[in-house]
C-alpha positions as CSV (number, residue, x, y, z in Angstrom):
1,M,-10.4,18.3,-39.3
2,A,-6.9,19.6,-38.3
3,K,-5.1,17.3,-35.8
4,T,-4.8,20.0,-33.2
5,Q,-8.6,20.6,-33.3
6,A,-9.3,16.9,-33.3
7,M,-7.1,16.4,-30.2
8,M,-9.3,18.7,-28.2
9,Y,-11.8,15.8,-27.9
10,W,-9.1,13.5,-26.5
11,R,-6.9,15.7,-24.3
12,T,-7.9,16.3,-20.7
13,P,-9.0,19.9,-20.6
14,K,-7.0,22.4,-18.7
15,G,-8.0,22.5,-15.0
16,V,-9.3,18.9,-15.0
17,R,-7.4,16.2,-13.1
18,R,-8.0,12.4,-12.8
19,D,-7.7,10.1,-9.8
20,Y,-9.2,7.1,-8.1
21,V,-11.3,6.4,-4.9
22,D,-12.5,3.1,-3.6
23,S,-16.1,1.8,-3.7
24,R,-18.0,-1.4,-3.1
25,F,-16.9,-2.7,-6.5
26,G,-13.3,-1.7,-6.3
27,Q,-11.6,1.4,-7.7
28,V,-13.6,4.2,-9.3
29,H,-11.9,6.5,-11.7
30,Y,-13.0,10.1,-11.8
31,R,-12.3,13.4,-13.5
32,I,-12.4,16.5,-11.3
33,A,-12.1,20.3,-11.7
34,R,-11.4,22.0,-8.3
35,P,-11.1,25.8,-8.2
36,E,-9.0,27.4,-5.5
37,S,-12.0,29.1,-3.8
38,P,-15.2,27.3,-4.7
39,S,-18.3,29.5,-4.4
40,A,-21.1,27.2,-5.4
41,V,-22.5,23.8,-4.5
42,P,-20.4,20.9,-6.0
43,L,-21.7,19.2,-9.1
44,M,-21.3,15.4,-9.7
45,C,-22.0,14.1,-13.2
46,F,-23.0,10.6,-14.3
47,H,-22.4,9.5,-17.9
48,P,-24.6,7.4,-20.2
49,S,-24.1,3.7,-21.0
50,P,-21.8,2.4,-22.1
51,I,-19.2,5.2,-22.3
52,S,-17.3,7.0,-19.6
53,G,-16.9,10.3,-17.7
54,R,-14.7,11.5,-20.6
55,L,-18.0,12.8,-22.0
56,Y,-18.0,15.6,-19.4
57,G,-14.4,16.8,-19.8
58,Q,-15.2,20.2,-21.4
59,L,-18.2,20.8,-19.1
60,L,-16.2,20.1,-16.0
61,A,-13.7,22.7,-17.1
62,E,-16.5,25.2,-17.5
63,M,-18.4,24.4,-14.3
64,G,-15.2,24.0,-12.4
65,R,-14.5,27.8,-12.6
66,D,-16.6,28.4,-9.5
67,R,-17.4,25.0,-8.0
68,I,-16.0,21.5,-7.6
69,A,-17.2,19.5,-10.6
70,V,-16.6,15.8,-10.8
71,A,-17.5,13.0,-13.3
72,P,-16.8,9.4,-12.2
73,D,-16.7,6.4,-14.5
74,T,-19.5,4.2,-13.2
75,P,-18.4,0.7,-12.2
76,G,-17.5,-1.4,-15.2
77,F,-17.0,1.5,-17.6
78,G,-14.0,3.6,-18.4
79,E,-11.2,2.8,-15.9
80,S,-13.5,1.8,-13.0
81,D,-13.5,-1.7,-11.7
82,A,-16.4,-3.8,-12.9
83,P,-18.9,-5.7,-10.6
84,L,-18.7,-9.5,-10.8
85,D,-22.5,-9.7,-11.5
86,A,-24.8,-7.4,-13.4
87,P,-25.7,-4.5,-11.1
88,E,-29.0,-2.5,-10.9
89,I,-29.3,1.3,-10.8
90,A,-29.5,1.1,-7.0
91,D,-26.1,-0.5,-7.0
92,Y,-24.6,2.1,-9.2
93,A,-26.1,4.9,-7.1
94,A,-24.8,3.3,-3.8
95,A,-21.3,3.1,-5.3
96,M,-21.5,6.8,-6.4
97,G,-22.6,7.7,-2.9
98,E,-19.4,6.1,-1.6
99,V,-17.5,8.3,-4.0
100,L,-19.2,11.3,-2.6
101,D,-18.1,10.2,0.9
102,S,-14.5,9.6,-0.2
103,L,-14.3,13.0,-1.8
104,G,-15.9,14.7,1.3
105,L,-18.3,16.8,-0.9
106,G,-21.3,17.1,1.5
107,E,-24.3,18.7,-0.2
108,V,-24.2,18.3,-4.0
109,D,-26.1,18.9,-7.2
110,V,-26.2,16.0,-9.6
111,M,-26.4,15.7,-13.4
112,G,-27.0,12.5,-15.3
113,Y,-27.2,11.6,-19.0
114,H,-29.5,8.7,-20.1
115,T,-28.5,5.9,-17.7
116,G,-26.8,8.6,-15.6
117,S,-30.2,10.3,-15.2
118,K,-31.6,7.3,-13.5
119,I,-28.5,7.1,-11.2
120,C,-29.3,10.7,-10.2
121,V,-32.9,9.9,-9.4
122,E,-32.0,6.9,-7.3
123,L,-29.2,8.7,-5.5
124,A,-31.6,11.6,-4.7
125,Q,-33.8,9.0,-2.9
126,Q,-30.9,7.2,-1.2
127,R,-29.4,10.5,0.0
128,P,-32.2,13.1,0.0
129,R,-30.4,15.2,2.6
130,Q,-27.3,15.4,0.4
131,V,-28.6,15.7,-3.1
132,R,-29.9,19.3,-3.6
133,R,-30.9,19.6,-7.3
134,L,-31.0,17.4,-10.3
135,V,-30.2,18.0,-14.0
136,L,-31.3,15.1,-16.3
137,V,-30.2,14.9,-19.9
138,S,-33.1,12.8,-21.3
139,A,-35.5,11.2,-18.8
140,P,-37.5,8.7,-20.9
141,I,-41.0,7.6,-20.0
142,N,-41.0,4.4,-22.0
143,T,-43.8,2.4,-23.6
144,E,-43.8,-1.4,-23.4
145,E,-43.0,-1.5,-27.1
146,E,-40.0,0.8,-26.6
147,L,-38.7,-1.3,-23.8
148,A,-39.0,-4.5,-25.9
149,R,-37.1,-2.8,-28.7
150,H,-34.5,-1.5,-26.3
151,K,-33.9,-5.0,-24.9
152,A,-33.3,-6.3,-28.5
153,D,-31.1,-3.5,-29.5
154,Y,-29.0,-3.1,-26.4
155,G,-28.7,-6.7,-25.0
156,A,-25.6,-8.9,-25.0
157,K,-24.0,-9.2,-28.4
158,E,-21.8,-11.9,-29.9
159,I,-18.3,-10.9,-31.0
160,S,-17.9,-11.3,-34.8
161,A,-14.6,-12.1,-36.4
162,E,-15.8,-10.0,-39.3
163,G,-16.5,-7.1,-37.0
164,S,-20.3,-6.8,-37.5
165,H,-20.7,-6.0,-33.8
166,L,-18.4,-3.0,-34.3
167,Q,-20.3,-1.9,-37.4
168,A,-23.6,-2.0,-35.5
169,R,-22.0,0.0,-32.6
170,W,-20.7,2.7,-35.1
171,D,-24.0,2.9,-37.0
172,G,-25.9,3.6,-33.8
173,H,-23.6,6.4,-32.7
174,W,-23.5,7.9,-36.2
175,K,-27.3,7.9,-36.6
176,W,-27.9,9.9,-33.4
177,R,-25.0,12.3,-33.5
178,G,-26.1,15.9,-33.0
179,P,-26.0,18.5,-35.8
180,G,-22.5,19.5,-36.7
181,T,-20.9,16.8,-34.5
182,P,-17.5,16.1,-36.1
183,L,-16.4,12.6,-37.2
184,E,-13.6,12.7,-34.6
185,L,-16.0,13.1,-31.7
186,V,-18.2,10.3,-32.9
187,H,-15.1,8.1,-33.2
188,R,-14.1,9.0,-29.6
189,E,-17.6,8.1,-28.2
190,V,-17.5,4.7,-30.1
191,V,-14.1,4.0,-28.7
192,E,-15.2,4.9,-25.1
193,S,-18.3,2.7,-25.6
194,L,-16.1,-0.4,-26.3
195,R,-14.2,-0.1,-23.0
196,G,-16.9,-1.9,-21.0
197,G,-16.0,-5.0,-22.9
198,T,-18.3,-8.0,-23.1
199,T,-20.4,-6.7,-20.2
200,S,-20.9,-3.2,-21.6
201,W,-24.6,-4.0,-22.0
202,W,-25.0,-4.2,-18.2
203,G,-25.6,-0.5,-18.0
204,H,-28.4,-0.6,-20.5
205,R,-29.9,-3.6,-18.7
206,A,-29.9,-1.7,-15.4
207,S,-31.4,1.3,-17.1
208,R,-34.2,-0.8,-18.6
209,N,-35.0,-2.2,-15.2
210,Y,-35.4,1.2,-13.6
211,Q,-38.2,3.3,-15.1
212,H,-38.6,7.0,-14.7
213,A,-42.3,6.6,-14.9
214,E,-42.2,5.0,-11.5
215,Y,-39.3,6.8,-9.8
216,L,-39.1,10.3,-11.2
217,P,-42.4,11.3,-9.5
218,K,-40.9,10.5,-6.2
219,V,-38.2,13.1,-6.5
220,T,-39.1,16.3,-4.6
221,Q,-35.9,18.2,-5.2
222,P,-35.9,20.7,-8.0
223,V,-35.4,19.0,-11.3
224,L,-34.4,20.3,-14.8
225,V,-34.8,17.9,-17.7
226,L,-32.8,18.7,-20.8
227,C,-34.4,17.2,-23.9
228,P,-32.0,17.1,-26.9
229,K,-33.1,15.6,-30.2
230,D,-31.5,12.2,-29.7
231,D,-32.8,8.6,-29.5
232,L,-34.8,9.4,-26.4
233,W,-36.5,12.6,-27.6
234,E,-40.1,11.4,-27.8
235,A,-39.9,9.3,-24.7
236,T,-38.4,12.2,-22.7
237,L,-41.1,14.7,-23.8
238,R,-43.5,12.5,-21.8
239,A,-41.5,13.3,-18.6
240,R,-43.2,16.7,-18.4
241,D,-46.2,15.1,-16.9
242,V,-44.4,13.4,-14.0
243,I,-41.9,16.1,-12.8
244,R,-43.1,17.2,-9.4
245,N,-40.8,20.2,-8.9
246,G,-39.2,21.4,-12.0
247,R,-39.4,21.7,-15.8
248,L,-38.4,20.3,-19.1
249,L,-36.3,22.3,-21.6
250,K,-36.5,21.2,-25.2
251,L,-33.2,21.4,-27.2
252,P,-34.3,20.4,-30.7
253,D,-31.0,21.7,-32.3
254,W,-28.8,19.6,-30.1
255,G,-28.1,15.8,-30.0
256,H,-25.3,13.5,-28.8
257,G,-22.0,15.4,-28.6
258,M,-23.7,18.5,-27.2
259,L,-21.5,18.6,-24.0
260,D,-18.4,19.0,-26.2
261,M,-19.9,21.1,-28.9
262,H,-21.9,23.4,-26.7
263,A,-20.1,23.2,-23.3
264,K,-20.3,27.0,-22.6
265,K,-24.0,27.2,-23.5
266,V,-24.7,24.1,-21.4
267,S,-22.9,25.6,-18.5
268,T,-25.0,28.8,-18.7
269,I,-28.2,26.7,-18.6
270,L,-26.9,24.8,-15.6
271,R,-25.9,27.9,-13.7
272,N,-29.2,29.5,-14.4
273,F,-30.9,26.5,-12.8
274,L,-28.5,25.5,-10.1
275,D,-27.6,28.9,-8.8
276,A,-31.0,30.6,-9.0
277,P,-33.6,30.7,-6.2
278,A,-35.8,27.6,-6.2
279,V,-38.3,25.9,-4.0
280,D,-36.0,23.4,-2.3
281,V,-37.5,20.7,-0.1
282,A,-36.5,20.8,3.5
283,P,-34.0,18.0,4.1
284,S,-36.0,16.5,6.9
285,S,-39.0,16.0,4.7
286,Q,-37.6,13.0,2.9
287,V,-36.6,9.6,4.4
288,P,-33.5,8.1,2.9
289,K,-34.0,4.9,0.9
290,A,-31.7,2.1,2.1
291,P,-29.1,1.3,-0.5
292,P,-28.3,-2.3,-1.4
293,K,-25.9,-4.1,0.8
294,A,-22.3,-3.9,-0.4
295,P,-20.8,-7.1,-1.8
296,L,-17.5,-8.5,-0.6
297,R,-14.7,-6.2,-1.8
298,S,-11.8,-8.6,-1.5
299,E,-13.0,-10.6,-4.5
300,R,-13.4,-7.6,-6.7
301,A,-10.4,-5.3,-6.4
302,G,-7.7,-8.0,-7.0
303,H,-4.1,-7.1,-6.5
304,V,-3.7,-4.6,-9.4
305,R,-4.3,-1.0,-8.4
306,R,-4.2,2.0,-10.7
307,R,-3.0,5.5,-9.9
308,F,-1.6,8.7,-11.5
309,I,1.7,10.4,-11.1
310,D,2.8,13.7,-12.6
311,G,5.2,13.5,-15.5
312,A,6.8,15.7,-18.1
313,H,3.7,15.6,-20.3
314,G,1.0,15.8,-17.7
315,Q,-0.5,12.9,-15.7
316,L,1.0,9.5,-16.3
317,H,-1.3,6.6,-15.6
318,L,0.0,3.3,-14.2
319,H,-1.1,-0.2,-13.0
320,I,0.8,-1.4,-10.0
321,T,1.0,-4.3,-7.6
322,E,2.9,-3.8,-4.3
323,G,2.1,-6.9,-2.3
324,G,5.6,-8.3,-2.8
325,Q,7.4,-5.0,-2.0
326,G,11.0,-5.5,-0.9
327,R,11.2,-9.2,-1.8
328,N,12.8,-9.0,-5.3
329,T,13.9,-6.4,-7.8
330,P,10.9,-4.3,-9.0
331,L,9.7,-5.0,-12.6
332,V,8.5,-2.3,-14.9
333,C,6.5,-3.4,-17.9
334,L,6.2,-1.3,-21.1
335,H,3.3,-2.0,-23.5
336,M,3.1,-2.3,-27.2
337,S,1.8,0.5,-29.4
338,P,-0.9,1.6,-29.5
339,N,-2.3,-0.3,-26.5
340,S,-2.0,0.5,-22.8
341,G,-0.6,-0.9,-19.6
342,R,-3.8,-3.0,-19.2
343,I,-2.2,-5.7,-21.4
344,W,0.0,-6.6,-18.5
345,S,-2.7,-6.9,-15.8
346,A,-2.7,-10.6,-15.5
347,L,1.1,-10.9,-15.6
348,I,1.8,-8.1,-13.0
349,E,-0.8,-9.7,-10.7
350,E,1.1,-13.0,-11.1
351,I,4.7,-11.6,-10.8
352,G,3.6,-9.1,-8.2
353,R,3.2,-11.7,-5.6
354,D,6.9,-11.4,-4.8
355,R,7.9,-8.0,-6.1
356,V,6.6,-4.6,-7.0
357,A,5.4,-4.7,-10.6
358,V,4.4,-1.5,-12.5
359,A,2.9,-1.1,-16.0
360,P,2.4,2.5,-17.1
361,D,0.4,3.8,-20.0
362,M,3.0,5.5,-22.2
363,P,2.4,9.2,-22.9
364,G,-0.5,9.7,-25.3
365,L,-1.9,6.2,-24.8
366,G,-4.4,4.7,-22.3
367,E,-5.1,7.3,-19.7
368,S,-1.8,9.1,-19.9
369,D,-1.6,12.6,-21.2
370,A,-0.2,13.1,-24.6
371,P,2.9,15.1,-25.5
372,Q,2.4,18.2,-27.5
373,T,4.5,16.8,-30.4
374,A,5.3,13.3,-31.6
375,P,7.8,11.7,-29.2
376,E,10.7,9.5,-30.1
377,I,11.8,6.3,-28.3
378,E,14.3,8.5,-26.4
379,D,11.4,10.5,-25.0
380,Y,9.5,7.4,-23.9
381,A,12.6,6.2,-22.1
382,R,13.0,9.5,-20.2
383,A,9.3,9.2,-19.2
384,V,10.0,5.8,-17.7
385,T,13.0,7.2,-15.9
386,G,10.7,9.8,-14.4
387,L,8.3,7.1,-13.3
388,I,11.1,5.0,-11.6
389,E,12.4,8.0,-9.8
390,T,9.0,9.3,-8.7
391,L,8.1,5.9,-7.2
392,G,11.5,5.6,-5.6
393,L,12.0,2.1,-7.1
394,G,15.8,2.2,-7.4
395,A,17.3,-0.3,-9.8
396,V,14.6,-2.2,-11.7
397,D,14.2,-5.0,-14.2
398,V,12.3,-4.0,-17.3
399,M,10.1,-5.9,-19.7
400,G,8.8,-4.5,-23.0
401,Y,6.4,-5.6,-25.7
402,H,7.2,-4.4,-29.3
403,T,7.6,-0.6,-29.0
404,G,8.1,-1.3,-25.2
405,S,10.9,-3.6,-26.0
406,I,12.7,-1.0,-28.0
407,T,12.1,1.5,-25.2
408,C,13.7,-1.0,-22.7
409,A,16.9,-1.1,-24.8
410,E,17.1,2.7,-25.0
411,L,16.4,3.1,-21.2
412,A,19.3,0.7,-20.5
413,L,21.6,2.9,-22.6
414,Q,20.4,6.1,-21.1
415,R,20.4,4.9,-17.5
416,P,22.4,1.7,-17.1
417,D,22.4,2.4,-13.3
418,L,18.6,2.0,-13.2
419,V,18.3,-1.1,-15.3
420,R,19.4,-4.6,-14.1
421,R,17.9,-7.1,-16.5
422,I,15.7,-6.8,-19.7
423,V,12.9,-9.0,-21.1
424,M,11.8,-8.1,-24.6
425,V,8.6,-9.5,-26.2
426,S,9.9,-9.3,-29.8
427,A,13.1,-7.4,-30.8
428,P,12.5,-6.6,-34.4
429,I,15.5,-5.9,-36.7
430,F,14.0,-4.7,-40.0
431,T,15.4,-4.7,-43.5
432,D,15.0,-1.4,-45.4
433,E,12.2,-2.9,-47.5
434,E,10.4,-4.1,-44.4
435,L,10.8,-0.8,-42.7
436,M,9.2,1.0,-45.6
437,W,6.2,-1.4,-45.5
438,F,5.7,-1.1,-41.8
439,R,5.8,2.7,-41.9
440,E,3.2,2.7,-44.6
441,N,0.9,0.2,-43.0
442,Y,1.1,1.6,-39.5
443,A,0.8,5.2,-40.3
444,A,-2.2,7.4,-39.2
445,T,-5.5,5.8,-40.4
446,P,-8.1,8.3,-41.7
447,L,-11.5,8.1,-40.2
448,K,-14.5,7.2,-42.4
449,E,-18.1,8.1,-42.0
450,D,-19.3,4.6,-42.5
451,G,-17.1,3.3,-39.7
452,S,-15.2,0.9,-41.9
453,H,-11.9,2.2,-40.4
454,I,-12.8,0.5,-37.1
455,V,-14.0,-2.7,-38.7
456,E,-10.8,-3.0,-40.9
457,R,-8.7,-2.4,-37.8
458,W,-10.4,-5.2,-36.0
459,R,-10.0,-7.6,-38.9
460,N,-6.3,-6.8,-39.1
461,M,-5.8,-7.3,-35.3
462,I,-7.7,-10.5,-34.8
463,G,-5.6,-12.4,-37.3
464,F,-2.5,-12.2,-34.9
465,Y,-4.4,-13.6,-31.9
466,S,-4.7,-17.3,-31.0
467,S,-8.1,-19.0,-30.8
468,Q,-7.5,-19.6,-27.1
469,V,-7.5,-15.9,-26.2
470,P,-10.7,-15.0,-24.3
471,A,-13.2,-12.6,-25.9
472,E,-12.7,-10.2,-22.9
473,V,-9.0,-9.9,-23.8
474,L,-9.8,-9.3,-27.5
475,Y,-12.3,-6.6,-26.6
476,R,-9.9,-5.0,-24.1
477,N,-6.9,-4.9,-26.3
478,F,-8.9,-3.6,-29.3
479,A,-10.6,-0.8,-27.4
480,D,-7.3,0.3,-25.9
481,S,-5.6,0.3,-29.3
482,L,-8.0,3.1,-30.3
483,R,-7.7,5.3,-27.2
484,G,-4.8,7.4,-28.4
485,G,-7.2,9.0,-30.9
486,P,-5.4,11.1,-33.6
487,V,-2.0,10.3,-32.1
488,S,-2.5,6.5,-31.7
489,W,0.2,6.0,-34.4
490,W,2.9,8.0,-32.7
491,G,4.3,4.9,-30.9
492,H,4.7,3.0,-34.1
493,R,6.3,6.1,-35.7
494,A,8.8,6.3,-32.9
495,A,9.6,2.6,-33.0
496,F,10.3,2.7,-36.8
497,N,12.5,5.7,-36.3
498,Y,14.7,3.9,-33.8
499,P,17.8,2.1,-35.1
500,L,17.6,-0.9,-32.8
501,G,20.0,-2.9,-34.9
502,K,22.7,-0.3,-34.3
503,R,21.9,0.3,-30.6
504,L,21.3,-3.2,-29.3
505,P,25.0,-4.3,-29.5
506,D,25.8,-1.5,-27.0
507,V,23.5,-3.0,-24.4
508,S,25.5,-5.1,-21.9
509,H,22.7,-6.1,-19.6
510,P,21.3,-9.7,-19.6
511,I,18.5,-9.9,-22.1
512,L,15.7,-12.5,-22.5
513,V,13.8,-12.2,-25.8
514,I,10.4,-13.9,-26.0
515,N,9.3,-14.5,-29.6
516,P,5.6,-15.4,-30.0
517,N,4.1,-16.1,-33.4
518,D,3.0,-12.6,-34.1
519,D,3.6,-9.9,-36.7
520,L,7.3,-9.6,-35.7
521,A,8.1,-13.3,-35.4
522,E,10.3,-13.2,-38.6
523,Q,12.3,-10.1,-37.6
524,T,13.0,-10.9,-34.0
525,P,15.5,-13.8,-34.4
526,R,17.8,-11.4,-36.2
527,A,18.5,-9.7,-32.8
528,V,20.2,-12.8,-31.3
529,P,23.7,-12.3,-32.9
530,L,23.5,-8.6,-32.0
531,M,23.2,-9.1,-28.2
532,Q,26.2,-9.2,-25.9
533,N,24.4,-11.2,-23.2
534,G,21.1,-12.5,-24.4
535,R,19.0,-15.5,-25.5
536,I,15.7,-16.1,-27.2
537,H,12.7,-18.1,-26.1
538,D,10.3,-19.0,-28.9
539,I,6.5,-19.5,-28.4
540,P,5.5,-20.7,-31.9
541,E,2.1,-22.0,-30.8
542,M,0.9,-18.6,-29.5
543,G,0.5,-15.1,-30.9
544,H,-0.8,-11.9,-29.3
545,G,-2.7,-12.6,-26.1
546,F,-0.2,-15.2,-24.9
547,I,0.3,-13.2,-21.7
548,D,-3.3,-13.8,-20.6
549,V,-3.5,-17.4,-21.8
550,M,-0.1,-18.5,-20.4
551,T,0.2,-16.3,-17.4
552,P,1.6,-18.9,-14.9
553,E,4.1,-20.2,-17.5
554,I,5.3,-16.7,-18.4
555,G,5.6,-15.9,-14.7
556,A,7.7,-19.0,-14.2
557,L,9.9,-18.1,-17.2
558,L,10.4,-14.6,-15.8
559,R,11.3,-15.7,-12.3
560,E,13.8,-18.2,-13.8
561,F,15.5,-15.4,-15.7
562,L,15.1,-12.4,-13.4
563,D,15.9,-14.2,-10.1
564,A,18.7,-16.5,-11.3
């Protein structure tokens, strides 16, 4: 598949924006299409477990032509904060009701896919005067045998150093892909499914505990059940007998991937149902079901917040702590390729106690929109300048990790007035032979139908992490390393194109180089004689993941250098 065609599954469609609102579990990330003059009832869409609202991107663009269309990431998935304990469907629905309130949508239609279909049914009972009509993509009526098999297949899984947990995840997605679904789209869905980390099974657990056989008959609003030929085909056909006010539409030629592959056709089906006359139940005829009590929010949201700003390439996503505003020079942290700003979460929460700390997702990685063409380090540096100016930070300290370190050096050369001090996690000075090897081994990786490209990547990654690194961190960093899709390798390309050895001697700012025992440990000490005003701090006992394992120690090291 051509790269431009493959990227359509990763780029945010035109007319769709992303943002956050607060809920009982912390921040909820959502995608929204909002026409200038909406003429139909808003539509809210809930994704299946364990992926994210990214599934609805193309459909939001289609439905958003004449109505507000929004797709949240349910708590614990995508970019939404996770609960501390395993939630039930009623908890998910209550949180989504809070999203409705924050967006001020009033009466809405709802659409749910697999687990999302159960959130729809529960929300319709918690808020019968607000939910007008329901579209359910698969609404299984399960047998006891099916539930037992579901519990075995979708329960908690051990992380395997060999990557067997990833192979199983890939095999499941590949088996149930719809006809004609391209390899790139299957890969995207597997990547999104990994972002829930070690608790990604919570969504399936909640779904298993909430059965349509009991709750779907209680829904009196008009219901349309879409039944594609996926893993819930047979169980969903049984829903015909329990729908009180609606119908089931069989879609035997579609499977998973249908919302991307057939967005226009799906939007036509939705409009024919949502916008046509129907027997709507009078709002006063249903009594709202009390939602679960909200847990304490203070424990859940933490100090790190996420937001979007507009940049040269579209929306730029960032992680930020502002509790220490005005006390010390702000710190901007730039991640390694091809990860995201999430690698800094623990550190910016620690250092953010006494200063503003910001960690953006660089363009094309994490949740930040990708450039149209491959950027260079100079382009990344200009994007960071835009971030600093948009936030009004003034002069800042900067900290980078691998590609981010190189970007810090270039930023200091482009805008010496904006940069005060620099911390670099690795400062690689390559020989010509090494550079050739790195370019070859960090180039674009072809996708493979058997999923071995994901397993191989996992095995390559895990060797540079220390045994003390928690499983949650391994899962997070691995999932984020895949989220750039076809352009994940652009950051490495830019780094290997940049002549750090020639440019570093021109940087006059104070520099602290941290050298963990990772894949650049050998190349980093060569930077020491090239620095005008710098020193190196070795961490030979730790590789990648040291930020999460040694957070207080790294915070103290930074304060000693930055606040001297």
